[in-house]
C-alpha positions in Angstrom: 120.0 79.3 86.8 122.2 81.9 86.5 119.9 84.3 87.7 118.9 81.7 90.4 122.5 81.9 91.5 122.8 85.7 91.7 119.2 86.4 93.5 120.7 84.0 96.0 124.3 85.6 96.0 122.5 89.3 96.5 120.2 87.9 99.6 123.5 85.9 101.2 125.4 89.6 100.8 122.7 91.4 101.8 122.3 89.5 105.0 126.3 89.3 105.6 125.8 93.6 105.4 122.9 93.2 107.8 124.3 91.2 110.5 127.9 93.3 110.0 125.9 96.5 110.2 124.3 95.4 113.4 127.2 94.9 114.9 128.5 98.0 114.1 125.5 99.9 115.1 125.7 98.1 118.7 129.2 97.9 119.0 131.3 100.5 116.8 133.7 98.6 113.3 136.8 98.2 115.9 134.9 95.4 117.4 133.3 94.1 114.1 135.0 90.3 113.5 134.3 88.4 110.3 133.6 85.0 112.3 131.2 86.5 114.0 129.1 87.9 111.1 130.3 84.3 109.3 128.2 83.0 112.6 125.1 85.3 112.3 123.8 84.3 108.8 125.4 81.0 109.7 128.1 80.9 107.0 131.7 79.9 106.7 134.2 82.1 106.8 135.5 81.2 103.5 131.9 82.0 101.8 131.8 85.0 103.3 135.6 86.1 102.4 134.5 84.8 98.5 131.8 87.9 99.4 133.8 90.5 101.0 137.7 89.7 101.3 138.1 91.8 103.8 137.4 93.9 107.2 137.9 97.0 105.2 135.5 95.4 102.6 132.6 95.2 104.7 133.0 98.4 105.9 133.3 99.8 102.3 130.4 98.1 101.2 128.5 99.2 104.2 129.0 102.8 103.5 128.7 102.7 100.0 124.8 100.9 101.4 124.0 103.6 103.1 125.4 106.2 100.1 122.8 104.5 97.9 119.6 104.2 100.5 121.1 108.3 101.2 121.2 109.4 97.2 116.9 108.0 97.1 115.8 109.6 100.0 117.9 113.2 99.2 116.1 112.8 95.7 112.7 111.7 96.8 113.1 115.4 98.9 113.9 116.9 95.6 111.1 115.7 93.7 108.8 117.1 96.1 109.7 120.8 95.7 110.5 121.1 91.8 108.6 124.6 91.7 111.2 126.0 94.9 114.8 125.2 94.6 115.2 126.9 98.4 113.2 124.5 99.8 114.1 121.6 97.3 117.4 122.3 98.7 116.6 122.7 102.0 114.4 119.2 102.0 117.4 117.8 100.8 120.0 118.6 102.7 117.6 118.4 106.0 116.7 114.4 105.4 120.9 113.8 104.9 121.8 115.5 108.4 118.4 114.0 110.1 119.6 110.3 108.2 123.1 111.0 109.7 121.8 111.9 112.8 120.1 108.7 113.9 121.8 106.4 112.0 123.6 103.8 114.4 125.8 103.4 111.8 127.0 106.8 110.6 127.4 107.4 114.4 129.7 104.3 114.6 132.1 106.1 112.0 131.8 109.4 113.8 132.8 108.1 116.9 135.2 105.3 115.6 138.5 105.0 116.3 142.2 103.7 115.4 143.4 103.1 111.8 141.1 100.9 111.2 138.2 102.9 112.4 134.8 103.7 110.0 135.3 107.7 110.3 137.5 107.3 107.3 135.0 106.7 104.8 134.1 110.1 105.7 136.9 112.7 105.5 140.5 110.9 103.7 138.3 107.8 102.2 135.5 110.4 101.1 136.5 110.9 97.4 133.9 108.5 95.8 130.5 109.5 98.0 131.4 113.2 96.9 132.0 111.9 93.2 128.8 110.1 93.9 126.9 112.8 95.4 128.0 115.6 93.0 127.2 114.2 90.2 123.6 113.2 91.1 123.1 116.6 91.9 124.5 118.6 89.3 122.6 116.3 86.5 119.1 117.3 88.6 119.8 120.4 88.8 120.5 120.8 85.1 117.7 118.8 84.7 115.2 120.5 87.0 116.3 124.4 87.0 117.5 124.5 83.5 117.8 128.9 83.9 120.4 128.7 86.3 124.0 129.6 85.1 126.1 126.0 84.5 129.5 127.9 86.5 126.6 128.9 89.1 125.1 125.5 89.4 128.2 123.9 89.5 129.3 126.6 92.4 126.7 125.8 94.1 126.7 121.8 93.9 129.6 121.7 95.6 129.0 124.1 98.0 125.8 121.7 98.9 127.6 118.4 99.2 130.4 120.6 101.4 128.4 121.5 103.7 126.2 118.5 104.4 129.2 116.6 104.9 130.4 119.3 107.2 128.3 119.3 108.7 128.0 115.6 109.4 130.7 115.4 110.3 131.1 117.9 112.7 127.5 119.0 113.8 126.8 122.5 114.8 123.1 123.4 115.1 119.9 121.3 114.9 119.3 119.7 111.4 116.8 121.5 110.6 118.5 125.2 110.8 121.5 124.0 109.5 119.7 122.7 106.9 118.3 125.9 106.6 121.7 128.1 106.5 122.9 125.6 103.8 119.8 126.5 101.7 120.3 130.1 101.7 124.1 129.3 100.9 123.3 127.3 98.4 120.9 129.4 97.0 122.3 132.8 96.6 125.3 130.8 94.7 122.8 130.1 92.3 121.8 132.6 91.4 124.0 134.8 91.2 126.5 135.3 88.2 128.6 138.6 87.7 127.6 139.5 91.6 124.4 140.2 90.0 120.9 138.4 90.9 118.8 136.7 88.7 114.9 135.7 89.8 114.1 132.2 91.1 113.7 129.5 88.0 110.2 128.5 88.2 109.3 131.4 90.4 105.1 130.8 91.5 103.8 134.0 91.1 103.0 136.2 94.5 
């Protein structure tokens, strides 16, 4: 019985987030109303508030869900190029930037205004996202490319996460071009220790 209840609650939570996602993507976070979310799913506001006590909690849950989906895609990009550091970084960053440019929720985050806008989740409230992405990338890099100096690896991971986030918030070039530039920067940092460049790890013979 407990498992059944947990499953039902998980499904309900996802349905509520899906309803909120559609509203935010279509009209923006400022127009999101808790009563509308409850009505769209066919539950009472009391049921909604038992899952999400506030509109802010809905925004946090939406952001966290998109972050988790993004991290899965990043890992898939890295896995496809474990024998090529530059290609792996470019694939992971390219996926992230492309997702951000096409995802209606991310666009709503970037265009929301006012104190309760979703933009805050990409700026002043992004510490948790940075920590999660950085920890994942560092652990992955340490396992996939163990010959990289730990200090250089830490700096490279930090640069990758921060540069990618910066390009999401204020895109300049295309996702492909930005990914290439970020990958170039990250590889230079990762493969340099004490001012000397070391050979790329697991290099494929010419």
